[in-house]
C-alpha positions in Angstrom: 22.6 -58.8 47.8 20.0 -59.7 45.3 17.8 -56.9 46.6 20.7 -54.4 46.4 21.3 -55.4 42.8 17.6 -54.8 41.9 17.6 -51.5 43.7 20.8 -50.4 42.0 19.5 -51.4 38.6 16.2 -49.6 39.2 18.1 -46.4 40.2 20.2 -46.6 37.1 17.2 -47.1 34.9 15.3 -44.3 36.6 18.2 -41.9 36.3 18.7 -42.6 32.6 15.0 -42.3 31.7 14.4 -38.9 33.4 12.3 -36.6 31.2 14.0 -33.6 29.7 12.2 -30.4 28.6 12.9 -28.4 25.5 11.6 -24.9 24.9 10.5 -24.3 21.3 10.1 -20.7 20.3 8.3 -19.8 17.1 9.5 -16.3 16.4 7.3 -14.3 14.0 8.8 -11.0 12.9 6.6 -8.5 11.0 7.1 -8.4 7.2 5.4 -5.9 5.0 6.1 -5.1 1.4 4.3 -2.8 -0.9 5.3 -2.6 -4.6 3.9 -0.5 -7.4 3.6 -2.2 -10.8 6.8 -1.2 -12.7 5.0 -0.1 -15.9 2.6 2.0 -13.8 5.1 4.2 -12.0 4.1 7.1 -14.2 0.4 8.1 -14.4 -0.6 10.6 -17.1 -3.9 12.5 -16.8 -4.0 14.1 -20.2 -6.4 17.0 -21.0 -6.6 17.2 -24.8 -10.2 18.2 -25.6 -12.7 20.7 -24.2 -14.7 17.8 -22.8 -11.6 16.7 -20.8 -11.4 20.2 -19.2 -15.1 20.2 -18.6 -15.6 16.7 -17.3 -12.1 15.8 -15.9 -10.1 12.8 -16.9 -9.3 9.6 -15.1 -6.8 6.7 -15.4 -7.4 3.3 -13.7 -4.3 1.3 -13.0 -5.4 -2.3 -12.5 -3.4 -4.3 -9.9 -1.4 -1.1 -9.3 -0.2 -2.1 -5.8 0.9 -5.5 -4.6 0.8 -6.2 -0.8 2.4 -8.7 1.5 1.8 -8.3 5.2 2.0 -10.4 8.2 -1.2 -9.2 9.8 -3.6 -6.3 9.4 -2.3 -3.2 7.6 -3.1 0.2 6.1 -1.7 1.5 2.8 -1.3 5.3 3.0 -0.6 7.8 0.2 0.7 11.3 0.2 2.2 13.8 -2.2 5.6 15.2 -1.3 4.3 18.8 -1.9 0.9 20.3 -1.5 1.2 22.1 -4.9 2.5 21.3 -8.3 4.3 24.2 -9.9 5.3 25.1 -13.4 6.8 28.5 -14.5 5.2 30.5 -11.7 1.8 28.8 -12.0 0.5 26.5 -9.2 -2.0 23.6 -9.1 -3.0 22.1 -5.8 -2.5 18.3 -5.6 -5.8 18.1 -3.8 -7.5 18.6 -7.2 -6.6 15.0 -8.0 -8.6 12.3 -6.4 -7.7 8.6 -5.9 -10.1 5.7 -5.5 -9.0 2.2 -4.6 -10.6 -1.2 -5.4 -10.0 -4.9 -5.3 -7.4 -6.1 -7.8 -7.3 -9.5 -9.5 -5.9 -11.0 -6.2 -8.4 -9.4 -3.8 -7.7 -8.7 -0.2 -9.7 -10.2 2.7 -11.5 -7.9 5.1 -10.5 -4.8 3.1 -11.9 -1.3 3.2 -11.3 0.7 0.0 -11.4 4.5 -0.1 -13.2 6.4 -2.9 -12.6 9.9 -4.1 -9.7 10.6 -1.7 -8.2 14.0 -2.4 -4.4 13.9 -2.6 -2.7 15.8 0.2 0.8 16.4 1.5 -0.4 14.5 4.6 -0.6 10.7 4.7 -4.1 9.5 4.2 -5.3 5.9 4.3 -6.2 4.6 0.8 -6.9 0.9 1.7 -6.9 -1.1 5.0 -7.4 -4.7 6.0 -7.7 -6.5 9.3 -6.1 -9.6 7.8 -2.7 -10.3 6.5 -2.0 -10.5 2.7 0.2 -12.7 0.5 0.8 -10.9 -2.8 -2.7 -9.4 -2.9 -3.4 -6.6 -5.4 -5.2 -3.2 -5.3 -6.3 -1.2 -8.3 -6.1 2.6 -8.1 -8.0 5.1 -10.2 -6.6 8.6 -10.5 -9.1 11.4 -11.4 -8.2 14.9 -12.3 -10.7 17.8 -11.9 -13.3 18.8 -14.3 -15.4 22.0 -14.3 -12.6 23.8 -16.2 -10.5 23.8 -13.0 -7.2 23.8 -14.9 -8.2 26.2 -17.7 -5.7 28.9 -16.5 -2.8 26.5 -15.8 -1.6 26.1 -19.4 1.8 27.8 -19.8 2.3 29.5 -23.1 5.0 28.1 -25.3 5.1 24.9 -23.3 3.2 22.3 -25.3 2.2 20.4 -23.3 2.4 22.0 -19.9 3.2 19.2 -17.6 2.7 19.6 -13.8 4.3 16.9 -11.8 3.7 15.5 -8.3 5.6 12.7 -6.5 3.4 10.4 -4.6 4.6 8.2 -1.8 2.8 5.0 -0.8 3.6 3.4 2.5 2.3 0.4 4.4 1.9 0.2 8.2 0.7 -2.3 10.7 -2.9 -1.9 11.8 
């Protein structure tokens, strides 16, 4: 009887201490955000002197883009139209070039493009093989020199303003 009691207690103890497994899933969903600094959503390339028409003009927007990405990414840019038009005159967006560089919160493992001609087709402006948490990119916009725009002034429109809408996107790489 004593042996039966020890056997019964051992079975109960064994049954109550049986190991249980739990599956832990860490689920990582991709998150990518790209924002343009609010006060830089309009970029003006102003030609006001003969030197501007001859040499071109540029505008650098420091920390223009802010990026958050879970993993490597590419930032692409395109114009919604291949040409800017004003009162029957046309200027190709490809006459404007963009150059990217590290902002004040630099990206890791980044490749920055220089003198990238705008296009109606998406083109990679900056890429990184690493993720980014609120990292910044500066963008320089450069308009043509060599008097490329000399015949694009529209009489009685002072100033003659040609507009293009640019679309920045971020994609996983």
